[in-house]
CHARMM-style PDB file with segment names, atoms N, HN, CA, C and O in Angstrom:
ATOM      1  N   MET     1      24.793 -25.360  87.104  1.00  0.00      PROA
ATOM      2  CA  MET     1      25.784 -25.592  88.097  1.00  0.00      PROA
ATOM      3  C   MET     1      26.040 -27.101  88.217  1.00  0.00      PROA
ATOM      4  O   MET     1      25.104 -27.901  88.221  1.00  0.00      PROA
ATOM      5  N   ALA     2      27.293 -27.465  88.314  1.00  0.00      PROA
ATOM      6  HN  ALA     2      28.054 -26.816  88.311  1.00  0.00      PROA
ATOM      7  CA  ALA     2      27.665 -28.855  88.417  1.00  0.00      PROA
ATOM      8  C   ALA     2      27.312 -29.412  89.802  1.00  0.00      PROA
ATOM      9  O   ALA     2      27.404 -28.719  90.816  1.00  0.00      PROA
ATOM     10  N   VAL     3      26.913 -30.658  89.809  1.00  0.00      PROA
ATOM     11  HN  VAL     3      26.838 -31.221  88.986  1.00  0.00      PROA
ATOM     12  CA  VAL     3      26.599 -31.347  91.050  1.00  0.00      PROA
ATOM     13  C   VAL     3      27.841 -32.103  91.513  1.00  0.00      PROA
ATOM     14  O   VAL     3      28.486 -32.785  90.717  1.00  0.00      PROA
ATOM     15  N   ARG     4      28.168 -31.986  92.765  1.00  0.00      PROA
ATOM     16  HN  ARG     4      27.644 -31.431  93.411  1.00  0.00      PROA
ATOM     17  CA  ARG     4      29.319 -32.697  93.333  1.00  0.00      PROA
ATOM     18  C   ARG     4      28.827 -33.620  94.453  1.00  0.00      PROA
ATOM     19  O   ARG     4      27.860 -33.324  95.155  1.00  0.00      PROA
ATOM     20  N   HSD     5      29.496 -34.695  94.582  1.00  0.00      PROA
ATOM     21  HN  HSD     5      30.281 -34.936  94.011  1.00  0.00      PROA
ATOM     22  CA  HSD     5      29.144 -35.661  95.637  1.00  0.00      PROA
ATOM     23  C   HSD     5      30.390 -35.934  96.476  1.00  0.00      PROA
ATOM     24  O   HSD     5      31.508 -36.015  95.967  1.00  0.00      PROA
ATOM     25  N   LEU     6      30.159 -36.070  97.747  1.00  0.00      PROA
ATOM     26  HN  LEU     6      29.251 -36.004  98.161  1.00  0.00      PROA
ATOM     27  CA  LEU     6      31.217 -36.410  98.710  1.00  0.00      PROA
ATOM     28  C   LEU     6      30.844 -37.710  99.361  1.00  0.00      PROA
ATOM     29  O   LEU     6      29.785 -37.811  99.981  1.00  0.00      PROA
ATOM     30  N   TYR     7      31.694 -38.713  99.235  1.00  0.00      PROA
ATOM     31  HN  TYR     7      32.554 -38.630  98.731  1.00  0.00      PROA
ATOM     32  CA  TYR     7      31.446 -40.019  99.829  1.00  0.00      PROA
ATOM     33  C   TYR     7      32.472 -40.195 100.964  1.00  0.00      PROA
ATOM     34  O   TYR     7      33.673 -40.005 100.770  1.00  0.00      PROA
ATOM     35  N   LEU     8      31.979 -40.553 102.120  1.00  0.00      PROA
ATOM     36  HN  LEU     8      31.004 -40.707 102.277  1.00  0.00      PROA
ATOM     37  CA  LEU     8      32.850 -40.771 103.271  1.00  0.00      PROA
ATOM     38  C   LEU     8      32.811 -42.233 103.654  1.00  0.00      PROA
ATOM     39  O   LEU     8      31.740 -42.838 103.680  1.00  0.00      PROA
ATOM     40  N   ALA     9      33.951 -42.804 103.950  1.00  0.00      PROA
ATOM     41  HN  ALA     9      34.822 -42.312 103.929  1.00  0.00      PROA
ATOM     42  CA  ALA     9      34.020 -44.184 104.377  1.00  0.00      PROA
ATOM     43  C   ALA     9      35.102 -44.317 105.450  1.00  0.00      PROA
ATOM     44  O   ALA     9      36.097 -43.591 105.441  1.00  0.00      PROA
ATOM     45  N   ARG    10      34.901 -45.206 106.321  1.00  0.00      PROA
ATOM     46  HN  ARG    10      34.093 -45.795 106.328  1.00  0.00      PROA
ATOM     47  CA  ARG    10      35.869 -45.485 107.363  1.00  0.00      PROA
ATOM     48  C   ARG    10      36.756 -46.651 106.904  1.00  0.00      PROA
ATOM     49  O   ARG    10      36.325 -47.487 106.110  1.00  0.00      PROA
ATOM     50  N   HSD    11      37.953 -46.699 107.391  1.00  0.00      PROA
ATOM     51  HN  HSD    11      38.303 -46.019 108.035  1.00  0.00      PROA
ATOM     52  CA  HSD    11      38.850 -47.794 107.061  1.00  0.00      PROA
ATOM     53  C   HSD    11      38.291 -49.135 107.519  1.00  0.00      PROA
ATOM     54  O   HSD    11      37.419 -49.177 108.387  1.00  0.00      PROA
ATOM     55  N   GLY    12      38.773 -50.210 106.954  1.00  0.00      PROA
ATOM     56  HN  GLY    12      39.481 -50.176 106.249  1.00  0.00      PROA
ATOM     57  CA  GLY    12      38.358 -51.532 107.377  1.00  0.00      PROA
ATOM     58  C   GLY    12      38.933 -51.898 108.728  1.00  0.00      PROA
ATOM     59  O   GLY    12      39.786 -51.189 109.261  1.00  0.00      PROA
ATOM     60  N   ALA    13      38.468 -52.999 109.278  1.00  0.00      PROA
ATOM     61  HN  ALA    13      37.775 -53.575 108.845  1.00  0.00      PROA
ATOM     62  CA  ALA    13      38.940 -53.467 110.584  1.00  0.00      PROA
ATOM     63  C   ALA    13      40.452 -53.649 110.559  1.00  0.00      PROA
ATOM     64  O   ALA    13      41.016 -54.142 109.582  1.00  0.00      PROA
ATOM     65  N   ALA    14      41.090 -53.246 111.636  1.00  0.00      PROA
ATOM     66  HN  ALA    14      40.632 -52.845 112.429  1.00  0.00      PROA
ATOM     67  CA  ALA    14      42.551 -53.303 111.706  1.00  0.00      PROA
ATOM     68  C   ALA    14      43.000 -53.996 112.991  1.00  0.00      PROA
ATOM     69  O   ALA    14      42.258 -54.068 113.970  1.00  0.00      PROA
ATOM     70  N   ASP    15      44.240 -54.507 112.962  1.00  0.00      PROA
ATOM     71  HN  ASP    15      44.843 -54.448 112.166  1.00  0.00      PROA
ATOM     72  CA  ASP    15      44.817 -55.129 114.137  1.00  0.00      PROA
ATOM     73  C   ASP    15      45.472 -54.050 115.024  1.00  0.00      PROA
ATOM     74  O   ASP    15      45.368 -52.856 114.742  1.00  0.00      PROA
ATOM     75  N   ALA    16      46.132 -54.481 116.075  1.00  0.00      PROA
ATOM     76  HN  ALA    16      46.217 -55.451 116.304  1.00  0.00      PROA
ATOM     77  CA  ALA    16      46.743 -53.556 117.012  1.00  0.00      PROA
ATOM     78  C   ALA    16      47.899 -52.759 116.391  1.00  0.00      PROA
ATOM     79  O   ALA    16      48.291 -51.720 116.922  1.00  0.00      PROA
ATOM     80  N   PHE    17      48.443 -53.245 115.273  1.00  0.00      PROA
ATOM     81  HN  PHE    17      48.125 -54.089 114.842  1.00  0.00      PROA
ATOM     82  CA  PHE    17      49.548 -52.574 114.590  1.00  0.00      PROA
ATOM     83  C   PHE    17      49.099 -51.637 113.501  1.00  0.00      PROA
ATOM     84  O   PHE    17      49.930 -50.989 112.864  1.00  0.00      PROA
ATOM     85  N   GLY    18      47.772 -51.544 113.266  1.00  0.00      PROA
ATOM     86  HN  GLY    18      47.098 -52.070 113.785  1.00  0.00      PROA
ATOM     87  CA  GLY    18      47.230 -50.636 112.277  1.00  0.00      PROA
ATOM     88  C   GLY    18      47.109 -51.241 110.889  1.00  0.00      PROA
ATOM     89  O   GLY    18      46.742 -50.537 109.949  1.00  0.00      PROA
ATOM     90  N   GLU    19      47.402 -52.500 110.734  1.00  0.00      PROA
ATOM     91  HN  GLU    19      47.700 -53.073 111.498  1.00  0.00      PROA
ATOM     92  CA  GLU    19      47.269 -53.205 109.464  1.00  0.00      PROA
ATOM     93  C   GLU    19      45.863 -53.781 109.337  1.00  0.00      PROA
ATOM     94  O   GLU    19      45.258 -54.165 110.338  1.00  0.00      PROA
ATOM     95  N   LEU    20      45.340 -53.845 108.112  1.00  0.00      PROA
ATOM     96  HN  LEU    20      45.832 -53.533 107.299  1.00  0.00      PROA
ATOM     97  CA  LEU    20      44.019 -54.425 107.917  1.00  0.00      PROA
ATOM     98  C   LEU    20      44.052 -55.916 108.246  1.00  0.00      PROA
ATOM     99  O   LEU    20      44.999 -56.624 107.904  1.00  0.00      PROA
ATOM    100  N   THR    21      43.022 -56.361 108.900  1.00  0.00      PROA
ATOM    101  HN  THR    21      42.252 -55.786 109.177  1.00  0.00      PROA
ATOM    102  CA  THR    21      42.837 -57.803 109.141  1.00  0.00      PROA
ATOM    103  C   THR    21      42.155 -58.417 107.916  1.00  0.00      PROA
ATOM    104  O   THR    21      41.812 -57.698 106.977  1.00  0.00      PROA
ATOM    105  N   ALA    22      41.959 -59.718 107.916  1.00  0.00      PROA
ATOM    106  HN  ALA    22      42.237 -60.302 108.678  1.00  0.00      PROA
ATOM    107  CA  ALA    22      41.244 -60.365 106.826  1.00  0.00      PROA
ATOM    108  C   ALA    22      39.853 -59.775 106.677  1.00  0.00      PROA
ATOM    109  O   ALA    22      39.382 -59.555 105.561  1.00  0.00      PROA
ATOM    110  N   VAL    23      39.203 -59.521 107.792  1.00  0.00      PROA
ATOM    111  HN  VAL    23      39.586 -59.700 108.698  1.00  0.00      PROA
ATOM    112  CA  VAL    23      37.866 -58.899 107.766  1.00  0.00      PROA
ATOM    113  C   VAL    23      37.977 -57.485 107.157  1.00  0.00      PROA
ATOM    114  O   VAL    23      37.157 -57.098 106.324  1.00  0.00      PROA
ATOM    115  N   GLY    24      38.979 -56.738 107.573  1.00  0.00      PROA
ATOM    116  HN  GLY    24      39.645 -57.052 108.250  1.00  0.00      PROA
ATOM    117  CA  GLY    24      39.206 -55.385 107.047  1.00  0.00      PROA
ATOM    118  C   GLY    24      39.446 -55.381 105.543  1.00  0.00      PROA
ATOM    119  O   GLY    24      38.939 -54.510 104.836  1.00  0.00      PROA
ATOM    120  N   ARG    25      40.214 -56.348 105.048  1.00  0.00      PROA
ATOM    121  HN  ARG    25      40.626 -57.055 105.622  1.00  0.00      PROA
ATOM    122  CA  ARG    25      40.450 -56.456 103.600  1.00  0.00      PROA
ATOM    123  C   ARG    25      39.147 -56.773 102.868  1.00  0.00      PROA
ATOM    124  O   ARG    25      38.888 -56.232 101.793  1.00  0.00      PROA
ATOM    125  N   ARG    26      38.340 -57.637 103.441  1.00  0.00      PROA
ATOM    126  HN  ARG    26      38.550 -58.076 104.315  1.00  0.00      PROA
ATOM    127  CA  ARG    26      37.038 -57.969 102.844  1.00  0.00      PROA
ATOM    128  C   ARG    26      36.146 -56.734 102.838  1.00  0.00      PROA
ATOM    129  O   ARG    26      35.448 -56.482 101.857  1.00  0.00      PROA
ATOM    130  N   GLN    27      36.161 -55.959 103.926  1.00  0.00      PROA
ATOM    131  HN  GLN    27      36.729 -56.164 104.724  1.00  0.00      PROA
ATOM    132  CA  GLN    27      35.360 -54.731 103.976  1.00  0.00      PROA
ATOM    133  C   GLN    27      35.828 -53.757 102.897  1.00  0.00      PROA
ATOM    134  O   GLN    27      34.998 -53.130 102.239  1.00  0.00      PROA
ATOM    135  N   ALA    28      37.121 -53.619 102.703  1.00  0.00      PROA
ATOM    136  HN  ALA    28      37.796 -54.128 103.237  1.00  0.00      PROA
ATOM    137  CA  ALA    28      37.666 -52.723 101.684  1.00  0.00      PROA
ATOM    138  C   ALA    28      37.261 -53.231 100.287  1.00  0.00      PROA
ATOM    139  O   ALA    28      36.905 -52.433  99.420  1.00  0.00      PROA
ATOM    140  N   ASP    29      37.312 -54.523 100.075  1.00  0.00      PROA
ATOM    141  HN  ASP    29      37.601 -55.171 100.779  1.00  0.00      PROA
ATOM    142  CA  ASP    29      36.886 -55.078  98.788  1.00  0.00      PROA
ATOM    143  C   ASP    29      35.418 -54.806  98.498  1.00  0.00      PROA
ATOM    144  O   ASP    29      35.047 -54.486  97.369  1.00  0.00      PROA
ATOM    145  N   LEU    30      34.587 -54.936  99.526  1.00  0.00      PROA
ATOM    146  HN  LEU    30      34.889 -55.196 100.443  1.00  0.00      PROA
ATOM    147  CA  LEU    30      33.155 -54.641  99.376  1.00  0.00      PROA
ATOM    148  C   LEU    30      32.917 -53.158  99.094  1.00  0.00      PROA
ATOM    149  O   LEU    30      32.052 -52.803  98.293  1.00  0.00      PROA
ATOM    150  N   LEU    31      33.681 -52.305  99.749  1.00  0.00      PROA
ATOM    151  HN  LEU    31      34.383 -52.593 100.400  1.00  0.00      PROA
ATOM    152  CA  LEU    31      33.589 -50.899  99.469  1.00  0.00      PROA
ATOM    153  C   LEU    31      33.976 -50.585  98.035  1.00  0.00      PROA
ATOM    154  O   LEU    31      33.305 -49.807  97.357  1.00  0.00      PROA
ATOM    155  N   GLY    32      35.055 -51.192  97.580  1.00  0.00      PROA
ATOM    156  HN  GLY    32      35.600 -51.824  98.130  1.00  0.00      PROA
ATOM    157  CA  GLY    32      35.488 -51.009  96.202  1.00  0.00      PROA
ATOM    158  C   GLY    32      34.462 -51.453  95.210  1.00  0.00      PROA
ATOM    159  O   GLY    32      34.244 -50.775  94.206  1.00  0.00      PROA
ATOM    160  N   ALA    33      33.813 -52.588  95.460  1.00  0.00      PROA
ATOM    161  HN  ALA    33      33.991 -53.138  96.276  1.00  0.00      PROA
ATOM    162  CA  ALA    33      32.755 -53.067  94.560  1.00  0.00      PROA
ATOM    163  C   ALA    33      31.576 -52.089  94.538  1.00  0.00      PROA
ATOM    164  O   ALA    33      30.972 -51.843  93.494  1.00  0.00      PROA
ATOM    165  N   ARG    34      31.270 -51.543  95.707  1.00  0.00      PROA
ATOM    166  HN  ARG    34      31.761 -51.743  96.555  1.00  0.00      PROA
ATOM    167  CA  ARG    34      30.118 -50.627  95.780  1.00  0.00      PROA
ATOM    168  C   ARG    34      30.410 -49.300  95.074  1.00  0.00      PROA
ATOM    169  O   ARG    34      29.508 -48.685  94.504  1.00  0.00      PROA
ATOM    170  N   LEU    35      31.647 -48.873  95.112  1.00  0.00      PROA
ATOM    171  HN  LEU    35      32.379 -49.373  95.575  1.00  0.00      PROA
ATOM    172  CA  LEU    35      32.009 -47.585  94.485  1.00  0.00      PROA
ATOM    173  C   LEU    35      32.505 -47.729  93.039  1.00  0.00      PROA
ATOM    174  O   LEU    35      32.754 -46.729  92.365  1.00  0.00      PROA
ATOM    175  N   ALA    36      32.642 -48.937  92.580  1.00  0.00      PROA
ATOM    176  HN  ALA    36      32.440 -49.749  93.128  1.00  0.00      PROA
ATOM    177  CA  ALA    36      33.258 -49.173  91.259  1.00  0.00      PROA
ATOM    178  C   ALA    36      32.529 -48.460  90.118  1.00  0.00      PROA
ATOM    179  O   ALA    36      33.173 -48.045  89.154  1.00  0.00      PROA
ATOM    180  N   HSD    37      31.244 -48.310  90.198  1.00  0.00      PROA
ATOM    181  HN  HSD    37      30.721 -48.646  90.981  1.00  0.00      PROA
ATOM    182  CA  HSD    37      30.491 -47.698  89.108  1.00  0.00      PROA
ATOM    183  C   HSD    37      30.428 -46.170  89.178  1.00  0.00      PROA
ATOM    184  O   HSD    37      29.877 -45.523  88.288  1.00  0.00      PROA
ATOM    185  N   LEU    38      30.993 -45.605  90.240  1.00  0.00      PROA
ATOM    186  HN  LEU    38      31.440 -46.131  90.964  1.00  0.00      PROA
ATOM    187  CA  LEU    38      30.970 -44.160  90.420  1.00  0.00      PROA
ATOM    188  C   LEU    38      32.206 -43.524  89.830  1.00  0.00      PROA
ATOM    189  O   LEU    38      33.290 -44.102  89.906  1.00  0.00      PROA
ATOM    190  N   PRO    39      32.072 -42.334  89.235  1.00  0.00      PROA
ATOM    191  CA  PRO    39      33.243 -41.616  88.725  1.00  0.00      PROA
ATOM    192  C   PRO    39      33.956 -40.928  89.873  1.00  0.00      PROA
ATOM    193  O   PRO    39      33.480 -39.908  90.371  1.00  0.00      PROA
ATOM    194  N   LEU    40      35.086 -41.464  90.302  1.00  0.00      PROA
ATOM    195  HN  LEU    40      35.473 -42.292  89.897  1.00  0.00      PROA
ATOM    196  CA  LEU    40      35.844 -40.885  91.411  1.00  0.00      PROA
ATOM    197  C   LEU    40      36.964 -40.009  90.849  1.00  0.00      PROA
ATOM    198  O   LEU    40      37.814 -40.486  90.097  1.00  0.00      PROA
ATOM    199  N   ASP    41      36.958 -38.753  91.210  1.00  0.00      PROA
ATOM    200  HN  ASP    41      36.267 -38.366  91.821  1.00  0.00      PROA
ATOM    201  CA  ASP    41      38.016 -37.828  90.781  1.00  0.00      PROA
ATOM    202  C   ASP    41      39.212 -37.855  91.727  1.00  0.00      PROA
ATOM    203  O   ASP    41      40.348 -37.629  91.310  1.00  0.00      PROA
ATOM    204  N   ALA    42      38.949 -38.130  92.990  1.00  0.00      PROA
ATOM    205  HN  ALA    42      38.026 -38.313  93.328  1.00  0.00      PROA
ATOM    206  CA  ALA    42      40.017 -38.104  93.997  1.00  0.00      PROA
ATOM    207  C   ALA    42      39.616 -38.972  95.170  1.00  0.00      PROA
ATOM    208  O   ALA    42      38.436 -39.100  95.495  1.00  0.00      PROA
ATOM    209  N   VAL    43      40.615 -39.570  95.803  1.00  0.00      PROA
ATOM    210  HN  VAL    43      41.575 -39.466  95.540  1.00  0.00      PROA
ATOM    211  CA  VAL    43      40.414 -40.331  97.032  1.00  0.00      PROA
ATOM    212  C   VAL    43      41.435 -39.782  98.034  1.00  0.00      PROA
ATOM    213  O   VAL    43      42.641 -39.806  97.787  1.00  0.00      PROA
ATOM    214  N   TRP    44      40.938 -39.295  99.152  1.00  0.00      PROA
ATOM    215  HN  TRP    44      39.959 -39.275  99.353  1.00  0.00      PROA
ATOM    216  CA  TRP    44      41.785 -38.747 100.211  1.00  0.00      PROA
ATOM    217  C   TRP    44      41.746 -39.672 101.419  1.00  0.00      PROA
ATOM    218  O   TRP    44      40.690 -40.198 101.772  1.00  0.00      PROA
ATOM    219  N   HSD    45      42.873 -39.865 102.037  1.00  0.00      PROA
ATOM    220  HN  HSD    45      43.731 -39.438 101.750  1.00  0.00      PROA
ATOM    221  CA  HSD    45      42.934 -40.735 103.235  1.00  0.00      PROA
ATOM    222  C   HSD    45      44.080 -40.298 104.124  1.00  0.00      PROA
ATOM    223  O   HSD    45      44.967 -39.558 103.699  1.00  0.00      PROA
ATOM    224  N   SER    46      44.052 -40.759 105.346  1.00  0.00      PROA
ATOM    225  HN  SER    46      43.332 -41.360 105.690  1.00  0.00      PROA
ATOM    226  CA  SER    46      45.131 -40.430 106.253  1.00  0.00      PROA
ATOM    227  C   SER    46      46.342 -41.288 105.895  1.00  0.00      PROA
ATOM    228  O   SER    46      46.196 -42.248 105.139  1.00  0.00      PROA
ATOM    229  N   PRO    47      47.523 -40.980 106.405  1.00  0.00      PROA
ATOM    230  CA  PRO    47      48.715 -41.746 106.086  1.00  0.00      PROA
ATOM    231  C   PRO    47      48.803 -43.085 106.846  1.00  0.00      PROA
ATOM    232  O   PRO    47      49.732 -43.862 106.624  1.00  0.00      PROA
ATOM    233  N   LEU    48      47.850 -43.347 107.728  1.00  0.00      PROA
ATOM    234  HN  LEU    48      47.096 -42.715 107.908  1.00  0.00      PROA
ATOM    235  CA  LEU    48      47.903 -44.611 108.479  1.00  0.00      PROA
ATOM    236  C   LEU    48      47.749 -45.787 107.541  1.00  0.00      PROA
ATOM    237  O   LEU    48      46.986 -45.720 106.577  1.00  0.00      PROA
ATOM    238  N   PRO    49      48.472 -46.877 107.816  1.00  0.00      PROA
ATOM    239  CA  PRO    49      48.414 -48.054 106.920  1.00  0.00      PROA
ATOM    240  C   PRO    49      46.996 -48.576 106.657  1.00  0.00      PROA
ATOM    241  O   PRO    49      46.670 -48.923 105.522  1.00  0.00      PROA
ATOM    242  N   ARG    50      46.158 -48.637 107.685  1.00  0.00      PROA
ATOM    243  HN  ARG    50      46.423 -48.356 108.607  1.00  0.00      PROA
ATOM    244  CA  ARG    50      44.819 -49.158 107.517  1.00  0.00      PROA
ATOM    245  C   ARG    50      44.001 -48.260 106.575  1.00  0.00      PROA
ATOM    246  O   ARG    50      43.220 -48.767 105.769  1.00  0.00      PROA
ATOM    247  N   ALA    51      44.170 -46.957 106.668  1.00  0.00      PROA
ATOM    248  HN  ALA    51      44.805 -46.546 107.322  1.00  0.00      PROA
ATOM    249  CA  ALA    51      43.429 -46.039 105.797  1.00  0.00      PROA
ATOM    250  C   ALA    51      43.964 -46.092 104.367  1.00  0.00      PROA
ATOM    251  O   ALA    51      43.184 -46.078 103.415  1.00  0.00      PROA
ATOM    252  N   ALA    52      45.278 -46.151 104.211  1.00  0.00      PROA
ATOM    253  HN  ALA    52      45.911 -46.163 104.984  1.00  0.00      PROA
ATOM    254  CA  ALA    52      45.871 -46.220 102.876  1.00  0.00      PROA
ATOM    255  C   ALA    52      45.442 -47.514 102.170  1.00  0.00      PROA
ATOM    256  O   ALA    52      45.103 -47.489 100.987  1.00  0.00      PROA
ATOM    257  N   ALA    53      45.457 -48.623 102.881  1.00  0.00      PROA
ATOM    258  HN  ALA    53      45.734 -48.642 103.842  1.00  0.00      PROA
ATOM    259  CA  ALA    53      45.065 -49.915 102.277  1.00  0.00      PROA
ATOM    260  C   ALA    53      43.593 -49.924 101.928  1.00  0.00      PROA
ATOM    261  O   ALA    53      43.206 -50.461 100.890  1.00  0.00      PROA
ATOM    262  N   SER    54      42.758 -49.332 102.784  1.00  0.00      PROA
ATOM    263  HN  SER    54      43.073 -48.896 103.627  1.00  0.00      PROA
ATOM    264  CA  SER    54      41.327 -49.287 102.499  1.00  0.00      PROA
ATOM    265  C   SER    54      41.037 -48.401 101.316  1.00  0.00      PROA
ATOM    266  O   SER    54      40.135 -48.692 100.531  1.00  0.00      PROA
ATOM    267  N   ALA    55      41.794 -47.308 101.169  1.00  0.00      PROA
ATOM    268  HN  ALA    55      42.526 -47.071 101.806  1.00  0.00      PROA
ATOM    269  CA  ALA    55      41.562 -46.359 100.066  1.00  0.00      PROA
ATOM    270  C   ALA    55      42.091 -46.880  98.755  1.00  0.00      PROA
ATOM    271  O   ALA    55      41.599 -46.473  97.703  1.00  0.00      PROA
ATOM    272  N   SER    56      43.056 -47.749  98.765  1.00  0.00      PROA
ATOM    273  HN  SER    56      43.456 -48.080  99.620  1.00  0.00      PROA
ATOM    274  CA  SER    56      43.621 -48.247  97.497  1.00  0.00      PROA
ATOM    275  C   SER    56      42.682 -49.229  96.804  1.00  0.00      PROA
ATOM    276  O   SER    56      42.757 -49.377  95.585  1.00  0.00      PROA
ATOM    277  N   THR    57      41.818 -49.891  97.529  1.00  0.00      PROA
ATOM    278  HN  THR    57      41.758 -49.771  98.520  1.00  0.00      PROA
ATOM    279  CA  THR    57      40.906 -50.857  96.904  1.00  0.00      PROA
ATOM    280  C   THR    57      39.887 -50.197  95.998  1.00  0.00      PROA
ATOM    281  O   THR    57      39.744 -50.641  94.859  1.00  0.00      PROA
ATOM    282  N   PRO    58      39.164 -49.161  96.424  1.00  0.00      PROA
ATOM    283  CA  PRO    58      38.188 -48.531  95.524  1.00  0.00      PROA
ATOM    284  C   PRO    58      38.838 -47.930  94.304  1.00  0.00      PROA
ATOM    285  O   PRO    58      38.218 -47.938  93.241  1.00  0.00      PROA
ATOM    286  N   THR    59      40.041 -47.410  94.385  1.00  0.00      PROA
ATOM    287  HN  THR    59      40.545 -47.403  95.249  1.00  0.00      PROA
ATOM    288  CA  THR    59      40.688 -46.817  93.256  1.00  0.00      PROA
ATOM    289  C   THR    59      41.179 -47.869  92.260  1.00  0.00      PROA
ATOM    290  O   THR    59      41.274 -47.598  91.063  1.00  0.00      PROA
ATOM    291  N   SER    60      41.486 -49.058  92.752  1.00  0.00      PROA
ATOM    292  HN  SER    60      41.409 -49.278  93.725  1.00  0.00      PROA
ATOM    293  CA  SER    60      41.948 -50.112  91.846  1.00  0.00      PROA
ATOM    294  C   SER    60      40.773 -50.803  91.151  1.00  0.00      PROA
ATOM    295  O   SER    60      40.970 -51.502  90.156  1.00  0.00      PROA
ATOM    296  N   CYS    61      39.540 -50.612  91.669  1.00  0.00      PROA
ATOM    297  HN  CYS    61      39.380 -50.044  92.477  1.00  0.00      PROA
ATOM    298  CA  CYS    61      38.362 -51.207  91.071  1.00  0.00      PROA
ATOM    299  C   CYS    61      37.735 -50.325  90.007  1.00  0.00      PROA
ATOM    300  O   CYS    61      36.961 -50.814  89.184  1.00  0.00      PROA
ATOM    301  N   SER    62      38.049 -49.037  90.003  1.00  0.00      PROA
ATOM    302  HN  SER    62      38.677 -48.639  90.671  1.00  0.00      PROA
ATOM    303  CA  SER    62      37.376 -48.137  89.053  1.00  0.00      PROA
ATOM    304  C   SER    62      38.107 -48.027  87.752  1.00  0.00      PROA
ATOM    305  OT1 SER    62      37.665 -47.309  86.855  1.00  0.00      PROA
TER     306      SER     62
END
């Protein structure tokens, strides 16, 4: 039987408008670096800008 893994992450820090702050972008970059060596088949996120921006970093690093 194949082993599957589910990784959950929260979006980076965001401002009042839902956009990532500089800290949030750094958090997303660190998440991407941490996940870069893992085989990711899919990344799911909400349509909110902060979640979409946070999710795009790990996928661009792999």
